[in-house]
N, C-alpha and C positions, 0 to 999 in steps of 0.2 A: 285045485291049484292045476295047472296045467302042469307039466313037465317040465317046459324050460319056466322061467321065472326072470323075465324084461327090468330090467334098470337103465334109469338115467339121470340128469340131473335137473335142476331147474333154470337152467337155461333154454332147457325144453320148449318153456312156457305153457306147462299144462295147468289149465284152473285146477283147486281140488279136486272139486265134484267128476272133473274126468280121467283122473288120476286113479280115482277110486273104482271107477266104471271101468276102465282099461287094465285094472289087475294092476298098474305099473305100483314100483319104487323108485323113489325120485329122492336122491340125495342134495341138500342145502347147497348151493353156492352162498359164502360168506359174504354179507352185504354189512358196510359200515359207511355211515353220513359222522365224518367231521374226526373221524378216526376211530369213533366209540361203533362198538355191534349193534345194527339196528335188527329187530324182529319184524321184518315186513309181513307176514302172513295177518290177514283180511287189514293189514291199512297202505293197502299202496297209493291210496289218495292221497293220504296226509304224507307218503314219501315221495313225491311230484311233490305236494306244495312245499317240503323244506327245500326242496334243491332249485325252486322256482325261488326260492326265498333265500337261494347264497349260499344252503348246504351245500358241501363237498363229500361223494359215494365214490365208495373203493369196493372193490369185492376182491374176496379169497378162493381159490379154486377147493374144491374137498379134497382132503386128506385121503390118502392109503388105508388109513384105518376107517374115515366115513365110508366108503367102500366096503371094503372086509365087513364092516356091523352089517350096511346091508346085503352081502352077497351070504354072511353066516344067517343071516333075518329069513333071506329065500330059500335056504337048505333045513331050518326049523320046518316050517311051513311047509316040505315035502316036494320042492324043484331039486330033479333030479341036475341040471343044467342052469345057468344063466346065462344071458345075452345082455352085454351092457353097452348104450351106444351114448357118445357124443358127441359134445362137440371139434372141430375139426383144429389137430395138435397144431397148425400153425398159429394159433389165436390165442389159445391155452393152454395150461399142464393137465388140464382136466384126464385127458383119457390118459397120460403117462402115470396118474397119480391110481388110479384102475387098474393099467397093467400091471401097477405095482400088487395093489389088492390079489388081484388073480389069480397070483403065483401060491398065495396062504391063504384061499378058498377054499372050504371042505367040500365042495362041490365046482366041477369042468365048470369054468368063466370065459368067455368068446366077447372080448370087448375091441366095439367098430368104431373107429374114428370119421364120423359121418362126412366130414369133408365140408360143411356146413357151416352156420349157427341159428341160433336165437329159433322161429317157429320152423325154421329147416329139419333142425336138428328133432323137433316136435312131430313132424311128417316123416323121416325117415323111422319114426318107433311108430309110428300107427301102421305105417306098410309092414314090418317087421314084426308086429303085432294080429295082424290080419295073416301074415303066411304064419304064422305062430296057432292061432285057431283056426287055422288049415290042415295042421297035421306035421308042418315044417319043423324038423331039430333047428335050434340053436345056428349051427353053422349052418344052413340051410338059410334062416331066418336073416341070419348076417348078410350074404351076398343081397338081398331084396333091399336092404337099406341102404349099401353101398353103392348099389348100382343106380338107388333114387338120388340117390344128394347131387351127384357131380350135375344133375339134371337140373336142380332147380338155380331158378335165376331170384335176384333181388332188388328194389328200387329203393332208399329209403333218405329222409332227411333227417339230420341233427341238430337243429339249432341249440346253442347250450350248449352241447357234446360236452363230455370229460377230457377232450385232448386224445393222444395216443393213439391208433389205428381210424376211429374215426374222427379226429382232427376237430378244431376250432372255427374252420369256416365261417365268416361272418353271412349274415343274408341266409337262405334257403336251399345252400347248394344237394344237388341230387347226388346220393353216392351208391357205390355199386360195392358188395363186398365179394371178391373171388380168387381161388388160389390163396386167402389166407390175407389178403390185401385190400384195403380200402381205394379203391377208384373214383375220382370225381368227372361223372359226367355232364352237368352242367350246370351254373352259376344263376340263380334265380332273384332275381329281387324280391318275391311276393311270393306266399303260398299257393295262390292260385296258378301260376304261372309254372311251378314246381310241380303240381298236381298234371299241369298238361305233360308237363317234361315225362314224368313217371308216363302216363297213359303212352306217350310215343313209343316209348319205348318196348312196354309191352308191344307194341300195336306191331311191332315187327318181326313180331312169332309167325311160322309158315308152319304150324301143324295148330290142332286145338289145345288149349291148354285150361288147368283150372287155375285159381287164383285165392289168394289169400292175403286179405288187407288188414292192419295193424296198429296200436296207436298208443302212446304209452300215457296222458294225464286226461281227464275228461275236458281240458280244455282247450284239445285239437282234436278231439273226437268229430267234430265237423264240419275237419280237413279227411278226416277218413272217411266219413259217409259219403262225400263229395268224390273221391276218388271210386269209392266201388261204386257210387253209379256210372262212372265213366267207363270206367272196366266195364263192369256188366254189358255195355253198349257196346263191345268192342265185339264183332262175329269172329275171330276166332277162340274168344271166350266161355267155356263151356260150363263153367261155375264160379262163383264168390262165396268165400267163408271169413269169416271175421276173428281176430284175434288180440289180445293184450298184452301187450308190453308191460312182461315185468320186472321186477326192480334188479332181475340179474344182467339184466340187459340192458335197460332203463339207466342205472346208470350209469351206464358210457354214452348211450345216445340222449342221454335229458329228458326233461318234462313236455317238450314237444313234437318230438319224435315219433312218426308213422314212415308208411308205407308197403310195399306189398311182396310176396313171394309169386313165382309162376312157376309153372314146369306141365309136362304133356300131360296130356288126360288119360292118354293110354302109354302102358310102361311097356 
């Protein structure tokens, strides 16, 4: 193991295989359906089917004890320090839980509020991991993650979302989450118009960008596929990757959500 261990939470939307490949530790965001704890591992499509059938999903942030266990485990495996990267503190108390646990950890822990959410957190984790692999300390890699977070832009639709920051806007409203708040960018009557609106916002960038497109339930994959094709054809877009919206995020955005992140291709 590297002298620096990286910890994040499941809102970063890393598939299990990628978690192992990158040597990460993930702390689980609690997910409940109709008030009952629900184990989502390998059952994501069933989860979205239940949401589509009317089940109500809620999430709960990891506790300080959850994080302390992750930090202690990393130390036991040989880590000299830990870098713990999480979603915007204006959206969730997850970062606060991590900070509380860091005070009691057996090794020094640097906690990073990424200033972003969802797959954006994963992008910050990846960037920090690359820095660590190149020999950076936890504090140096934290700077990399904090620098990337504010450059990330996003657009998404969330029909059937559960309210709160996402809201329950009818139709296919295009949203952006920035500075901890959700803004409606366009109200669209159809999926096709929403795809066009999202592409328009991405096209306004004046620098080359990389893009990631994500979707929740398989039923909406076709729309994410269509968005990918449109974005990939934009002259500003250098590359498009794909991701799956996991339960920790899909519990709020709903089974038919899809959208994109984009960021400058050169940092």
